[in-house]
C-alpha positions as a Markdown table, in Angstrom:
| # | Residue | x | y | z |
|---|---|---|---|---|
| 1 | Met | 0.5 | 8.3 | -18.5 |
| 2 | Asp | 2.1 | 10.3 | -15.7 |
| 3 | Tyr | 3.0 | 7.7 | -13.1 |
| 4 | Lys | 3.9 | 8.5 | -9.5 |
| 5 | Lys | 6.8 | 6.8 | -8.0 |
| 6 | Leu | 6.3 | 5.0 | -4.6 |
| 7 | Ile | 8.8 | 3.9 | -2.0 |
| 8 | Ile | 8.2 | 1.2 | 0.7 |
| 9 | Arg | 7.8 | 2.8 | 4.1 |
| 10 | Gly | 7.3 | -0.4 | 6.1 |
| 11 | Ile | 5.1 | -3.4 | 6.9 |
| 12 | Ser | 2.9 | -3.5 | 10.0 |
| 13 | Tyr | 0.6 | -6.1 | 11.5 |
| 14 | Ser | -3.1 | -5.4 | 10.8 |
| 15 | Gln | -5.1 | -4.4 | 13.9 |
| 16 | Thr | -8.4 | -5.5 | 12.5 |
| 17 | Gln | -7.7 | -8.4 | 10.2 |
| 18 | Ser | -6.3 | -11.5 | 11.8 |
| 19 | Gly | -3.2 | -12.9 | 10.0 |
| 20 | Ala | -3.0 | -9.9 | 7.7 |
| 21 | Tyr | -0.4 | -7.1 | 7.3 |
| 22 | Ala | -0.4 | -3.6 | 5.9 |
| 23 | Leu | 2.2 | -2.7 | 3.4 |
| 24 | Leu | 2.8 | 1.0 | 3.5 |
| 25 | Leu | 3.9 | 2.7 | 0.3 |
| 26 | Glu | 4.5 | 6.4 | 0.0 |
| 27 | His | 4.6 | 8.9 | -2.9 |
| 28 | Glu | 8.1 | 10.5 | -2.7 |
| 29 | Glu | 7.0 | 14.0 | -3.7 |
| 30 | Thr | 3.7 | 14.5 | -1.7 |
| 31 | Ser | 4.3 | 12.0 | 1.1 |
| 32 | Val | 0.8 | 10.6 | 0.4 |
| 33 | Lys | 0.7 | 7.1 | 2.0 |
| 34 | Leu | -0.8 | 4.1 | 0.1 |
| 35 | Pro | -1.7 | 1.2 | 2.5 |
| 36 | Val | -2.1 | -2.2 | 0.9 |
| 37 | Val | -3.5 | -5.1 | 3.0 |
| 38 | Ile | -1.4 | -8.2 | 2.3 |
| 39 | Gly | -1.1 | -11.8 | 3.7 |
| 40 | Asn | 1.4 | -13.2 | 6.1 |
| 41 | Phe | 3.4 | -15.1 | 3.4 |
| 42 | Glu | 3.7 | -12.0 | 1.2 |
| 43 | Ala | 4.7 | -9.8 | 4.1 |
| 44 | Gln | 7.5 | -12.3 | 5.0 |
| 45 | Ser | 8.6 | -12.5 | 1.3 |
| 46 | Ile | 8.7 | -8.7 | 0.9 |
| 47 | Ser | 10.7 | -8.4 | 4.2 |
| 48 | Leu | 13.2 | -11.0 | 3.1 |
| 49 | Gly | 13.5 | -9.3 | -0.3 |
| 50 | Leu | 14.3 | -6.0 | 1.4 |
| 51 | Glu | 16.9 | -7.7 | 3.7 |
| 52 | Lys | 19.5 | -8.6 | 1.0 |
| 53 | Asp | 21.8 | -10.3 | 3.6 |
| 54 | Ile | 19.2 | -12.8 | 4.7 |
| 55 | Asn | 18.9 | -16.0 | 2.6 |
| 56 | Pro | 16.3 | -18.6 | 3.5 |
| 57 | Pro | 17.6 | -22.2 | 3.5 |
| 58 | Arg | 15.3 | -23.0 | 0.6 |
| 59 | Pro | 14.1 | -20.6 | -2.1 |
| 60 | Leu | 10.6 | -19.0 | -1.5 |
| 61 | Thr | 8.1 | -18.9 | -4.4 |
| 62 | His | 9.1 | -15.4 | -5.3 |
| 63 | Asp | 12.8 | -16.3 | -5.2 |
| 64 | Leu | 12.1 | -19.2 | -7.5 |
| 65 | Phe | 10.2 | -17.1 | -10.0 |
| 66 | Ala | 12.9 | -14.3 | -9.9 |
| 67 | Gln | 15.6 | -16.9 | -10.7 |
| 68 | Phe | 13.4 | -18.2 | -13.6 |
| 69 | Val | 13.0 | -14.7 | -15.0 |
| 70 | Lys | 16.8 | -14.1 | -14.8 |
| 71 | Asn | 17.5 | -17.4 | -16.6 |
| 72 | Thr | 15.3 | -16.4 | -19.5 |
| 73 | Gly | 17.2 | -13.2 | -20.0 |
| 74 | Phe | 14.4 | -10.9 | -18.9 |
| 75 | Lys | 14.7 | -8.1 | -16.4 |
| 76 | Leu | 12.0 | -6.7 | -14.2 |
| 77 | Glu | 11.7 | -3.1 | -15.3 |
| 78 | Ser | 8.9 | -1.8 | -13.1 |
| 79 | Val | 5.7 | -2.5 | -11.2 |
| 80 | Ile | 2.6 | -0.3 | -11.8 |
| 81 | Ile | -0.4 | -0.3 | -9.4 |
| 82 | Tyr | -2.9 | 0.9 | -12.0 |
| 83 | Gln | -6.3 | 0.5 | -10.3 |
| 84 | Ile | -8.2 | 0.0 | -7.1 |
| 85 | Lys | -11.7 | -1.5 | -7.3 |
| 86 | Asp | -13.8 | -2.4 | -4.2 |
| 87 | Gly | -10.7 | -2.0 | -2.0 |
| 88 | Val | -8.6 | -4.4 | -4.2 |
| 89 | Phe | -5.4 | -3.1 | -5.9 |
| 90 | Phe | -4.6 | -4.2 | -9.4 |
| 91 | Ser | -1.0 | -4.3 | -10.6 |
| 92 | Asn | 1.2 | -5.1 | -13.6 |
| 93 | Ile | 4.7 | -6.4 | -13.6 |
| 94 | Asn | 6.7 | -5.1 | -16.6 |
| 95 | Phe | 9.6 | -7.2 | -17.9 |
| 96 | Lys | 12.0 | -6.6 | -20.7 |
| 97 | Asn | 14.7 | -8.6 | -22.4 |
| 98 | Pro | 17.7 | -6.2 | -23.0 |
| 99 | Leu | 19.0 | -8.3 | -25.9 |
| 100 | Thr | 15.9 | -8.8 | -27.9 |
| 101 | Glu | 14.0 | -5.6 | -26.7 |
| 102 | Glu | 11.0 | -8.0 | -26.1 |
| 103 | Glu | 8.6 | -6.7 | -23.5 |
| 104 | Leu | 6.3 | -8.7 | -21.3 |
| 105 | Ile | 3.5 | -7.4 | -19.1 |
| 106 | Leu | 2.0 | -9.7 | -16.4 |
| 107 | Asp | -1.1 | -9.0 | -14.3 |
| 108 | Ala | -0.4 | -9.7 | -10.7 |
| 109 | Arg | -1.6 | -9.2 | -7.1 |
| 110 | Thr | 0.1 | -6.1 | -5.7 |
| 111 | Ser | 1.7 | -8.0 | -2.9 |
| 112 | Asp | 3.3 | -10.4 | -5.4 |
| 113 | Ala | 4.3 | -7.6 | -7.7 |
| 114 | Val | 6.1 | -5.7 | -4.8 |
| 115 | Ala | 7.7 | -9.0 | -3.6 |
| 116 | Met | 9.2 | -9.3 | -7.1 |
| 117 | Ala | 10.1 | -5.6 | -7.4 |
| 118 | Val | 12.3 | -5.7 | -4.3 |
| 119 | Arg | 14.2 | -8.7 | -5.7 |
| 120 | Phe | 15.1 | -6.8 | -8.8 |
| 121 | Asp | 15.5 | -3.3 | -7.2 |
| 122 | Ala | 12.8 | -2.2 | -9.6 |
| 123 | Pro | 10.8 | 1.0 | -9.2 |
| 124 | Ile | 7.1 | 0.9 | -8.1 |
| 125 | Tyr | 4.7 | 3.3 | -9.6 |
| 126 | Thr | 1.0 | 4.2 | -9.4 |
| 127 | Thr | -1.5 | 6.6 | -11.0 |
| 128 | Ser | -2.9 | 9.9 | -9.7 |
| 129 | Asp | -6.4 | 8.3 | -9.7 |
| 130 | Val | -5.2 | 5.5 | -7.3 |
| 131 | Leu | -3.5 | 8.0 | -5.0 |
| 132 | Asn | -6.5 | 10.2 | -4.9 |
| 133 | Glu | -8.9 | 7.3 | -4.2 |
| 134 | Ala | -6.8 | 5.3 | -1.7 |
| 135 | Gly | -4.0 | 7.6 | -0.5 |
| 136 | Ile | -3.8 | 8.9 | 3.0 |
| 137 | Leu | -2.2 | 12.4 | 3.6 |
| 138 | Leu | -1.7 | 13.3 | 7.2 |
| 139 | Glu | -2.1 | 17.0 | 7.9 |
| 140 | Leu | -0.6 | 16.9 | 11.3 |
| 141 | Glu | -1.4 | 20.4 | 12.4 |
| 142 | Glu | -5.1 | 19.9 | 11.7 |
| 143 | Thr | -5.3 | 16.4 | 13.3 |
| 144 | Gln | -3.5 | 17.7 | 16.4 |
| 145 | Lys | -6.0 | 20.5 | 16.8 |
| 146 | Val | -8.8 | 18.0 | 16.6 |
| 147 | Gly | -7.2 | 16.0 | 19.3 |
| 148 | Val | -7.0 | 19.0 | 21.6 |
| 149 | Glu | -10.6 | 20.0 | 21.1 |
| 150 | Glu | -11.9 | 16.4 | 21.6 |
| 151 | Glu | -10.0 | 14.7 | 24.4 |
| 152 | Glu | -12.3 | 11.9 | 25.3 |
| 153 | Glu | -11.8 | 8.6 | 23.6 |
| 154 | Ile | -14.2 | 7.7 | 20.8 |
| 155 | Ser | -15.5 | 4.2 | 20.8 |
| 156 | Thr | -17.1 | 3.2 | 17.5 |
| 157 | Asp | -18.0 | 0.2 | 15.3 |
| 158 | Phe | -16.0 | 0.6 | 12.1 |
| 159 | Asn | -18.6 | -1.3 | 10.2 |
| 160 | Asp | -21.2 | 1.5 | 11.0 |
| 161 | Leu | -19.8 | 5.0 | 11.0 |
| 162 | Ser | -23.2 | 6.7 | 10.4 |
| 163 | Gly | -23.4 | 8.0 | 14.0 |
| 164 | Val | -19.8 | 9.4 | 14.0 |
| 165 | Ser | -19.3 | 13.1 | 13.3 |
| 166 | Leu | -16.8 | 14.3 | 10.7 |
| 167 | Glu | -14.6 | 15.8 | 13.4 |
| 168 | Glu | -14.6 | 12.5 | 15.2 |
| 169 | Leu | -13.8 | 10.6 | 12.0 |
| 170 | Asn | -10.7 | 12.9 | 11.5 |
| 171 | Gln | -9.6 | 12.1 | 15.1 |
| 172 | Leu | -10.1 | 8.4 | 14.6 |
| 173 | Leu | -8.1 | 8.6 | 11.3 |
| 174 | Asn | -5.2 | 10.3 | 13.1 |
| 175 | Asp | -5.3 | 7.6 | 15.9 |
| 176 | Ala | -5.4 | 4.7 | 13.4 |
| 177 | Val | -2.3 | 6.0 | 11.5 |
| 178 | Lys | -0.5 | 6.6 | 14.8 |
| 179 | Glu | -1.2 | 2.9 | 15.7 |
| 180 | Glu | -0.1 | 1.9 | 12.2 |
| 181 | Asp | -3.6 | 0.4 | 11.6 |
| 182 | Tyr | -3.7 | 1.4 | 7.9 |
| 183 | Asp | -6.6 | -0.7 | 6.8 |
| 184 | Thr | -8.9 | 1.0 | 9.3 |
| 185 | Ala | -7.4 | 4.4 | 8.3 |
| 186 | Leu | -8.3 | 3.7 | 4.7 |
| 187 | Arg | -11.9 | 2.9 | 5.6 |
| 188 | Leu | -12.1 | 6.0 | 7.7 |
| 189 | Gln | -10.7 | 8.2 | 4.9 |
| 190 | Glu | -13.2 | 6.7 | 2.4 |
| 191 | Glu | -16.0 | 7.7 | 4.7 |
| 192 | Ile | -14.6 | 11.2 | 5.2 |
| 193 | Lys | -14.3 | 11.7 | 1.4 |
| 194 | Arg | -17.8 | 10.4 | 0.9 |
| 195 | Arg | -19.2 | 13.0 | 3.4 |
| 196 | Asn | -17.1 | 15.8 | 2.0 |
| 197 | Lys | -18.6 | 15.1 | -1.5 |
| 198 | Lys | -22.1 | 15.4 | 0.0 |
| 199 | Ile | -21.2 | 18.8 | 1.5 |
| 200 | Glu | -20.0 | 20.0 | -1.9 |
């Protein structure tokens, strides 16, 4: 399968879900963003894994598991985000023992998989299907035009978007990304895609 490599662009606090964060992954070639909602502990663990110079006084769960993997002789080869279903991402962690060539694939939450990947400097991949379904591509020229044409602020209930026009949805999407509210941006993009399919 032709996997797409992702890089970590950052972690931001969720504007709509209390105690949650949005992990922002990006496809290197197309700049399509993939926002993944994660918990507070996972956000902290990923951040600490990225900051190689910071060592907590006691090992976190992901540090403990990483040490166990190293002691068994395995190496974390890659993480693959292979599916999204009902807004939930599914991932595999791929391990390999360089001496025996033995391979091991573990199913994992995406937040845990990424927290492990940063500890091994392992690449993170996804599929075209996942990018097409959940990725956000900002076409800045188009969204800026929408902002000029529609200057008044749009107030809406994100649980009921039926009364919001397609043009307003695009403006809301642009605003959500600017505010780094990626979980709202994902919901808005899903509604935009749904309406575009109806038009086709």
